C-alpha positions in Angstrom: 98.4 -70.0 57.7 101.1 -69.9 60.3 100.0 -70.3 64.0 100.5 -67.3 66.2 102.9 -68.2 69.1 102.2 -66.7 72.5 105.4 -65.3 74.1 106.5 -67.4 77.2 109.7 -65.5 78.1 109.9 -63.6 81.3 111.7 -60.8 79.4 108.7 -60.2 77.1 107.4 -56.8 78.1 103.8 -57.8 78.7 104.8 -61.0 80.6 107.2 -58.9 82.7 104.4 -56.4 83.4 102.1 -59.2 84.5 104.7 -61.1 86.6 105.8 -58.0 88.4 102.3 -58.1 90.0 101.4 -61.8 89.9 104.4 -63.0 91.8 103.6 -61.4 95.2 101.4 -58.3 94.9 97.9 -59.9 95.1 97.5 -60.2 98.8 94.9 -62.2 100.7 91.9 -64.0 99.3 90.4 -62.3 96.3 87.1 -63.4 94.7 88.5 -62.6 91.3 92.3 -62.9 91.6 93.0 -62.8 87.9 90.9 -59.7 87.5 93.1 -58.2 90.3 96.3 -59.0 88.4 94.8 -57.4 85.4 93.8 -54.3 87.3 97.2 -53.9 89.0 99.3 -54.6 86.0 97.2 -52.6 83.5 97.0 -55.6 81.1 93.5 -56.7 80.1 92.0 -59.8 81.7 91.9 -62.0 78.5 95.6 -61.3 77.9 96.5 -61.9 81.5 94.8 -65.3 81.4 96.4 -66.2 78.1 99.9 -65.3 79.1 99.8 -66.9 82.6 98.3 -70.1 81.1 100.9 -70.4 78.4 103.8 -69.6 80.7 102.5 -72.3 83.1 102.2 -74.9 80.3 105.7 -74.1 79.2 107.2 -74.3 82.7 108.2 -70.6 82.8 105.8 -70.4 85.7 106.2 -73.5 87.8 102.9 -73.2 89.7 99.9 -71.0 90.3 98.2 -71.2 93.6 96.6 -69.4 96.6 99.3 -69.4 99.3 98.5 -69.8 103.0 100.0 -68.3 106.1 100.9 -71.8 107.1 102.8 -70.7 110.2 99.3 -69.9 111.6 97.9 -73.3 110.7 100.8 -75.7 111.5 104.0 -75.7 113.5 106.8 -74.7 111.2 110.6 -74.4 111.3 113.6 -73.9 109.1 115.6 -77.1 109.6 119.4 -77.3 109.2 120.7 -80.9 108.6 124.2 -82.2 109.1 124.6 -84.9 106.4 127.8 -86.4 105.1 128.8 -85.3 101.5 128.3 -88.9 100.2 124.8 -89.0 101.5 123.8 -85.4 100.7 122.2 -86.0 97.3 120.2 -89.0 98.5 119.0 -87.1 101.6 118.0 -84.2 99.3 116.0 -86.5 97.1 114.3 -88.2 100.0 113.2 -84.9 101.6 111.9 -83.6 98.3 110.3 -86.7 96.8 109.1 -88.6 99.9 108.2 -86.2 102.7 105.1 -84.1 101.9 105.7 -81.9 105.0 109.1 -80.6 103.8 108.7 -77.7 101.5 111.9 -75.9 100.4 114.8 -78.3 100.1 118.1 -76.5 99.5 121.8 -77.4 99.7 123.8 -74.5 101.2 127.5 -73.7 101.6 129.5 -70.8 102.9 132.5 -69.1 101.2 134.8 -70.2 104.0 134.5 -72.7 106.8 132.5 -70.9 109.5 130.0 -71.6 112.3 127.3 -73.9 111.0 128.9 -74.6 107.6 128.7 -78.3 108.3 125.0 -78.1 107.9 124.7 -78.5 104.2 121.1 -79.4 103.8 118.3 -77.0 104.7 114.6 -77.6 104.6 111.4 -75.9 105.6 109.1 -78.1 107.7 105.4 -77.9 108.6 103.8 -80.4 111.0 100.1 -80.2 111.7 99.0 -79.1 115.1 99.3 -81.7 117.9 102.2 -83.5 116.2 105.9 -83.2 117.1 108.4 -81.5 114.9 111.4 -83.2 116.7 109.8 -86.6 116.3 109.2 -86.0 112.6 112.8 -84.9 112.2 114.1 -87.9 114.1 112.2 -90.1 111.6 113.7 -88.2 108.6 117.2 -88.4 110.1 116.9 -92.1 110.5 115.7 -92.5 106.9 118.4 -90.2 105.4 121.4 -90.9 107.6 121.6 -87.3 108.8 123.8 -87.2 111.9 122.2 -84.1 113.4 119.5 -81.5 112.9 118.6 -78.1 114.3 115.1 -76.7 114.4 114.9 -73.0 113.8 111.3 -71.9 114.3 110.4 -68.3 113.4 109.5 -66.2 116.4 108.5 -63.2 114.3 108.2 -62.6 110.5 109.1 -59.3 108.9 109.0 -60.0 105.2 107.4 -62.7 103.1 106.9 -62.2 99.3 108.9 -63.6 96.5 108.7 -61.2 93.5 111.8 -61.8 91.4 110.8 -59.9 88.3 110.0 -56.7 90.1 113.3 -56.9 92.0 115.5 -57.0 88.9 117.8 -54.0 88.7 116.8 -52.8 92.2 119.2 -50.2 93.7 121.3 -51.2 96.7 119.6 -50.0 99.9 116.1 -49.6 98.3 113.7 -49.8 101.2 110.3 -48.7 102.4 109.8 -45.4 104.2 109.1 -47.1 107.5 110.0 -50.2 109.4 108.6 -53.6 108.2 105.3 -54.7 109.7 105.7 -57.4 112.4 103.8 -60.6 111.7 103.2 -62.8 114.7 103.3 -66.6 114.7 100.1 -67.9 116.3 98.1 -71.1 115.8 94.5 -71.1 114.4 92.3 -74.1 114.8 89.9 -75.0 111.9 86.7 -77.1 111.8 85.9 -79.8 109.2 84.1 -77.3 106.9 87.0 -74.9 107.0 89.6 -77.6 106.3 87.5 -78.7 103.3 87.3 -75.3 101.8 90.9 -74.5 102.6 92.1 -77.8 101.0 90.2 -76.8 97.8 91.6 -73.2 97.9 95.3 -74.2 98.3 95.5 -76.8 95.5 97.6 -75.4 92.7 95.9 -74.6 89.4 96.3 -76.5 86.2 96.5 -74.4 83.0 92.9 -75.3 82.0 91.6 -74.1 85.4 92.8 -70.5 84.8 89.4 -69.0 83.9 87.6 -65.8 84.8 85.4 -67.5 87.5 88.3 -69.3 89.0 86.7 -70.4 92.3 83.5 -71.9 90.9 85.0 -75.3 90.4 86.8 -75.2 93.8 83.4 -74.6 95.5 82.1 -77.7 93.8 85.2 -79.6 94.9 84.6 -78.5 98.5 80.9 -79.6 98.1 79.6 -76.2 99.2 77.7 -73.4 97.4 79.9 -70.6 96.0 78.4 -68.2 98.5 79.5 -70.4 101.4 82.9 -71.0 99.8 83.4 -67.2 99.7 82.1 -66.7 103.2 84.5 -69.3 104.7 87.4 -68.1 102.6 87.0 -64.5 103.6 86.6 -65.4 107.2 89.9 -67.4 107.0 91.4 -64.3 105.4 90.3 -62.1 108.3 91.9 -64.6 110.7 95.2 -64.3 108.8 95.2 -67.8 107.4 95.3 -66.8 103.7 98.5 -65.5 102.1 98.7 -64.3 98.6 97.5 -65.5 95.2 100.7 -66.1 93.3 102.5 -67.3 90.2 105.8 -68.9 91.1 108.9 -68.8 89.0 112.0 -71.1 89.3 114.6 -69.7 91.6 117.9 -70.8 89.9 117.0 -73.4 87.3 117.4 -72.5 83.6 114.0 -72.1 82.0 113.0 -73.8 78.6 113.5 -70.3 77.1 117.1 -70.3 78.2 116.5 -67.6 80.7 117.4 -67.6 84.4 115.1 -65.8 86.8 117.9 -65.7 89.4 121.2 -67.5 89.8 122.1 -66.8 93.5 119.9 -67.6 96.5 121.5 -66.3 99.7 120.4 -66.9 103.3 121.8 -64.0 105.4 122.6 -64.5 109.1 123.0 -61.6 111.6 123.7 -61.7 115.3 122.3 -58.6 117.0 122.1 -57.8 120.8 119.5 -59.6 122.8 116.4 -57.3 123.0 117.1 -55.8 119.6 115.8 -58.7 117.5 112.5 -57.0 116.5 114.2 -53.7 115.8 116.8 -55.4 113.6 114.1 -57.5 111.8 112.0 -54.5 111.1 115.0 -52.7 109.5 116.1 -55.8 107.5 112.5 -56.5 106.4 111.9 -53.0 105.0 114.6 -53.6 102.4 112.8 -54.4 99.1 115.4 -57.0 98.1 114.4 -59.3 101.0 112.0 -62.1 100.0 112.0 -63.4 103.6 113.1 -61.9 106.9 112.5 -63.4 110.3 113.7 -63.7 113.9 115.1 -67.2 114.4 117.4 -68.2 117.2 120.4 -70.0 115.7 122.0 -71.0 119.0 125.7 -71.6 119.6 126.2 -73.8 116.5 125.5 -70.7 114.4 127.3 -68.3 116.7 124.0 -67.1 118.2 122.6 -65.5 115.1 119.0 -64.3 115.6 117.9 -62.5 112.5 117.9 -64.3 109.1 116.6 -63.4 105.7 116.7 -64.5 102.1 117.6 -62.6 99.0 118.1 -63.6 95.3 120.0 -62.2 92.4 121.5 -63.0 89.0 125.0 -61.9 90.1 126.8 -62.9 93.3 128.5 -59.4 93.6 125.0 -57.8 93.4 123.6 -60.0 96.2 126.6 -59.1 98.3 126.1 -55.4 97.5 122.5 -55.5 98.8 123.7 -57.2 102.0 126.4 -54.6 102.5 123.8 -51.9 102.2 121.6 -53.6 104.8 124.6 -54.0 107.1 125.4 -50.3 106.8 121.7 -49.4 107.4 121.6 -51.5 110.6 124.7 -49.7 111.9 123.2 -46.3 111.1 120.1 -47.4 113.0 122.3 -48.1 116.1 122.0 -51.8 115.9 125.3 -53.6 116.5 126.2 -56.7 114.4 128.5 -59.0 116.4 128.6 -61.6 113.6 127.2 -62.1 110.2 127.4 -64.8 107.4 126.0 -65.8 104.1 124.8 -69.3 103.2 124.6 -69.7 99.5 122.0 -71.9 97.9 123.0 -74.7 95.6 120.7 -77.5 94.5 117.1 -76.4 95.2 113.6 -77.8 94.9 110.5 -76.1 96.2 107.0 -77.5 96.8 104.2 -76.4 99.2 104.4 -78.1 102.6 101.3 -80.2 103.4 99.6 -79.0 106.6 96.5 -81.2 106.8 96.2 -83.4 109.9 94.2 -85.9 107.8 97.1 -86.2 105.3 99.6 -86.5 108.2 97.7 -89.4 109.7 97.5 -91.1 106.3 101.3 -90.5 105.8 102.1 -92.1 109.1 100.0 -95.2 108.3 101.5 -95.5 104.9 105.0 -95.6 106.5 104.1 -98.0 109.2 104.0 -95.4 112.0 101.3 -95.1 114.7 100.1 -91.5 114.3 99.6 -91.3 118.1 103.4 -92.0 118.5 104.1 -88.8 116.6 102.0 -86.5 118.8 103.4 -84.0 121.2 103.5 -85.4 124.7 101.9 -83.4 127.5 
């Protein structure tokens, strides 16, 4: 008897139906996140579990995990690194393989030489509360030979949700009826119990862990009763520490099925008048194509851009078409754009940034660093 093969392609109709929900539509902490994916997608629970499990085993889905709003737990920034071309690959490898606090690691280029185009390596960085992002970056620069770095912390967030499948074929200018919701960046302190529960929550799931009662084993891992686990998790959710339950696809790499989820990863830059940053961010963030949108101050090296965002697509012309629609919308909204640019992603690796202060201290000690020397002074 021949064995029935479970489809693992993102183009499979049932998989696409599941992924359109599971990438970024299950918000906050859910006691039964797989049940919620089933409910929202209209696919029965057993089939949801089977398909996500097999896509994870095959690498179609690269990870399944509960995300956190890490900007509320640890200091964070987008970091632009100036690294010579001959050191670029080695610096990329070091950031991705060696530094657990660097998440997204991407090489970027512009179509023409322009402000900031010398910064070819871009990372996201999270450093636990009390420790210094500049000191951490100085250490990384010394290890990689980077000649310069610029920290670009987010002042406000306007969009955060990577759903590639549901964005396929999206019309230019597609946007919500109203402005994006502003998300503030504010620090939340956790006690030992909360860190223990949070550490268990955020660890990515292995295929065999994708079961109906998905949190039972994590409560055991945190050494608390399930009722306490839920109580702590839901309190963290109310305090805006918990993000979304998500299945993550590759951004640009070819899958084992031969498919590409996306081919182009674009970081858009806009310079808008001082005082209009929130207005502009809310208009950019309401566009459905945007996976990220935020207010970040680029400074003179980037010609004073102050609104940035990320969009993905399978064709370069399509990505540019979406940007043109956003540019036109900003003008219609009475927001002047004095300068804009696109930084295209090249080599890319993504992992969750570690945020635990316990892990940070251990990392310092393993690298011969006195943890106290990495703390913020004053």
